C-alpha positions in Angstrom: 88.3 147.6 99.6 91.6 146.5 101.2 94.4 149.0 100.9 97.9 149.7 102.0 98.1 153.4 102.7 101.2 155.6 103.0 100.7 159.3 103.9 103.7 161.7 104.3 103.9 165.3 105.3 107.1 167.2 104.8 107.5 170.6 106.5 110.3 173.1 105.7 110.8 176.2 107.8 111.9 179.5 106.3 114.5 179.7 109.1 115.6 177.2 111.8 113.2 177.1 114.7 114.1 176.5 118.3 111.4 173.9 119.0 108.1 172.5 117.6 105.1 171.0 119.4 102.7 168.9 117.3 99.3 167.3 117.7 98.5 164.7 115.1 95.1 163.2 114.3 96.2 160.7 111.6 95.1 157.4 113.1 91.8 155.9 111.9 89.5 154.0 114.2 87.6 150.9 113.2 83.8 150.5 113.1 81.4 148.2 111.3 82.4 149.2 107.7 86.0 150.2 108.4 88.6 147.8 109.8 92.1 148.9 110.7 94.4 145.9 110.3 97.6 147.7 111.1 98.6 151.4 111.5 101.5 153.4 112.8 102.6 157.1 112.9 106.3 158.2 112.9 108.1 161.5 112.9 111.6 162.6 111.7 113.6 163.9 113.6 112.7 161.2 116.0 110.7 162.1 119.0 108.6 160.4 121.7 105.0 160.1 120.4 102.5 160.2 123.2 99.2 158.4 122.1 96.0 159.5 123.7 92.3 160.0 123.0 90.7 163.4 122.8 87.2 164.4 123.9 85.6 163.2 120.7 87.2 159.8 120.8 89.8 160.6 118.1 93.2 158.9 118.4 95.8 161.6 118.9 99.6 161.5 118.8 101.5 164.5 120.3 105.2 165.1 120.4 107.9 167.8 120.9 111.0 168.5 118.9 114.0 170.4 120.1 115.8 172.5 117.6 117.4 174.2 115.8 115.3 172.5 113.1 115.0 173.3 109.4 112.6 170.6 108.4 110.5 167.7 109.8 108.5 164.8 108.4 105.4 162.9 109.6 104.4 159.5 108.2 101.1 157.7 108.8 100.8 154.3 107.2 99.0 151.0 107.5 96.6 148.5 106.1 92.8 149.1 106.2 89.8 147.3 104.9 86.6 149.3 104.1 83.2 148.4 102.7 80.5 150.6 101.2 77.8 151.2 103.7 76.2 154.1 101.7 77.6 156.5 104.2 76.0 154.9 107.3 78.4 154.8 110.3 77.6 152.1 112.8 79.8 150.8 115.6 81.6 154.1 116.1 82.4 155.2 119.6 79.9 158.0 120.7 80.9 160.1 123.7 78.4 162.9 123.6 74.6 163.4 123.4 73.2 164.6 120.1 72.6 168.1 121.4 76.4 168.7 121.4 76.3 168.4 117.6 73.7 171.1 117.3 76.1 173.6 118.9 76.7 176.8 117.0 80.4 177.7 116.6 81.9 180.5 114.7 83.2 178.5 111.7 79.8 176.7 111.2 77.5 179.6 112.0 74.6 179.8 109.5 73.8 183.5 108.7 70.4 184.7 107.4 71.3 184.1 103.7 72.2 180.4 104.4 69.2 179.8 106.6 66.9 181.2 104.0 68.6 179.0 101.3 68.1 175.9 103.5 64.4 176.7 104.3 63.7 177.3 100.6 65.4 174.2 99.2 63.9 171.8 101.8 60.4 173.2 101.7 57.8 170.5 101.1 60.1 167.6 102.0 59.2 165.9 105.3 61.4 162.8 105.3 64.6 163.5 107.4 66.9 161.4 105.1 65.5 162.8 101.9 66.0 166.3 103.4 69.7 165.7 103.9 70.2 164.2 100.4 68.3 167.2 99.0 70.5 169.6 101.0 73.7 167.9 99.7 72.5 168.2 96.1 71.5 171.8 96.6 74.8 172.9 98.1 76.8 170.9 95.6 75.1 172.9 92.8 75.3 176.2 94.6 78.9 176.0 95.7 81.6 174.9 93.3 84.3 172.5 94.6 87.7 174.2 94.5 90.5 171.6 94.9 92.9 174.4 96.1 92.7 174.5 99.9 93.3 177.7 101.8 95.7 177.7 104.7 92.8 177.6 107.1 89.1 177.0 106.1 86.9 180.1 105.9 83.7 180.2 108.0 80.7 178.5 106.4 78.8 181.8 105.7 81.7 183.2 103.9 82.1 180.1 101.7 78.4 180.1 100.8 78.6 183.8 99.8 81.6 183.1 97.6 79.9 180.2 95.9 82.9 177.9 96.0 85.3 176.3 98.5 87.7 173.4 99.3 86.6 170.1 100.7 87.1 171.3 104.3 85.1 174.4 103.7 82.3 172.6 102.0 82.2 170.1 104.8 81.8 172.9 107.3 79.2 174.5 105.1 77.1 171.3 105.1 77.5 171.1 108.9 76.2 174.6 109.2 73.3 174.0 106.9 72.2 170.8 108.5 72.3 172.4 112.0 70.2 175.3 110.6 67.7 172.5 109.8 67.9 171.3 113.4 69.8 168.2 112.5 72.9 167.1 114.6 75.9 167.3 112.4 79.7 167.0 112.7 82.8 167.5 110.6 84.9 164.5 109.5 88.5 164.5 108.3 90.1 161.6 106.4 91.6 160.4 103.2 90.1 159.6 99.8 91.6 156.4 98.5 90.2 156.4 95.0 92.5 156.8 92.0 90.5 159.7 90.7 90.8 162.0 93.7 90.3 165.6 92.5 92.4 167.1 95.3 95.3 166.4 97.6 95.7 163.6 100.1 93.4 165.1 102.8 89.7 165.0 102.4 86.7 166.1 104.5 83.0 165.5 104.6 80.1 165.8 107.1 78.0 163.4 109.1 74.4 164.0 110.1 72.3 162.0 112.6 69.0 160.8 111.0 66.4 159.2 113.3 65.8 155.5 112.7 69.1 155.2 110.8 71.9 156.9 112.8 74.9 158.8 111.6 75.2 159.1 107.8 78.0 160.8 105.9 77.5 163.4 103.1 80.3 164.5 100.9 79.3 167.9 99.6 82.5 168.3 97.6 82.0 165.2 95.5 78.2 165.2 95.7 77.6 161.8 97.1 77.6 159.8 100.4 81.0 158.3 101.4 81.9 155.0 99.9 84.6 152.5 100.5 87.1 154.9 99.0 86.6 157.2 102.0 88.9 156.5 105.0 87.4 158.1 108.1 90.1 159.4 110.5 88.7 162.1 113.0 85.6 163.9 113.9 84.8 167.3 115.6 82.3 170.2 115.7 84.3 171.8 112.9 87.7 171.5 111.1 89.7 172.6 114.1 88.4 169.7 116.3 89.4 167.1 113.7 92.5 168.8 112.0 95.1 166.2 110.9 97.9 168.3 112.3 98.1 171.3 114.6 101.6 172.7 115.5 103.3 175.5 117.3 106.9 176.5 116.5 109.1 178.6 118.6 111.2 180.9 116.5 110.3 181.9 112.9 107.1 179.9 112.4 106.6 180.4 108.7 106.6 177.0 107.1 106.0 175.3 103.7 104.3 171.9 103.8 104.0 169.2 101.1 101.9 166.1 101.4 101.7 162.9 99.5 99.4 159.8 99.7 100.0 156.5 98.0 97.4 153.7 98.0 98.0 150.1 97.0 94.7 148.4 96.5 94.3 144.7 97.1 90.9 144.4 95.5 88.3 146.5 93.7 85.6 148.4 95.4 82.0 147.1 95.5 79.0 149.5 95.7 75.9 149.0 97.8 72.7 150.8 98.0 71.6 152.7 101.2 69.2 150.6 103.2 
């Protein structure tokens, strides 16, 4: 799939703020099944964007705005070409040993109820890849996808107990469940480029390392592995390590944000089977 992507975030403050600092993870990196032909990030009011790379290899833009400010906008746009690799991620920059992705953090902590669920649903299945597919199917059935995202994703155990959650929450839930099964897992943020997206512009899924294959994505919200409609942008141990935008405002910080995503497809997607 070749697509021209235009993402826009508009933020309105309840009262003018004195200053705003932003960190933006809105720039995708290329790998074997994802090629970034052109991409740029801009902000309004204009500010100096400092591009860097964080600990996980994500491309990051940071900037500071001096106020008083009542609103600001962020635009990320460019041309990408993706191919369906059945969720397999190859050619991606890897900075850490696999043990890092087994680390237990508060947002992806698996409580007793979730651990028992994982053990019960995976009992009798020895193949590592089949276990993860089985886990995705089980969680997709157990937790309903809610397209309404909360201001911040709830911890995985809380989402599992509630039986429903947004894409970010279900991604964290899958990460927690996979780690409970001793599989290295990470959170992925990105965009869904398909015309039938059941949610807003932002999307999220998980990736698990499977021996003999490598990193493979699992979209617990949609119930299948990422396809060429998934544009991978950032990775982290949880949502906060891959969040598209994190900001601090000096003054009255209450804000209202609206996002939009337009995608102009150059050709139709083609599906492949996982090898």
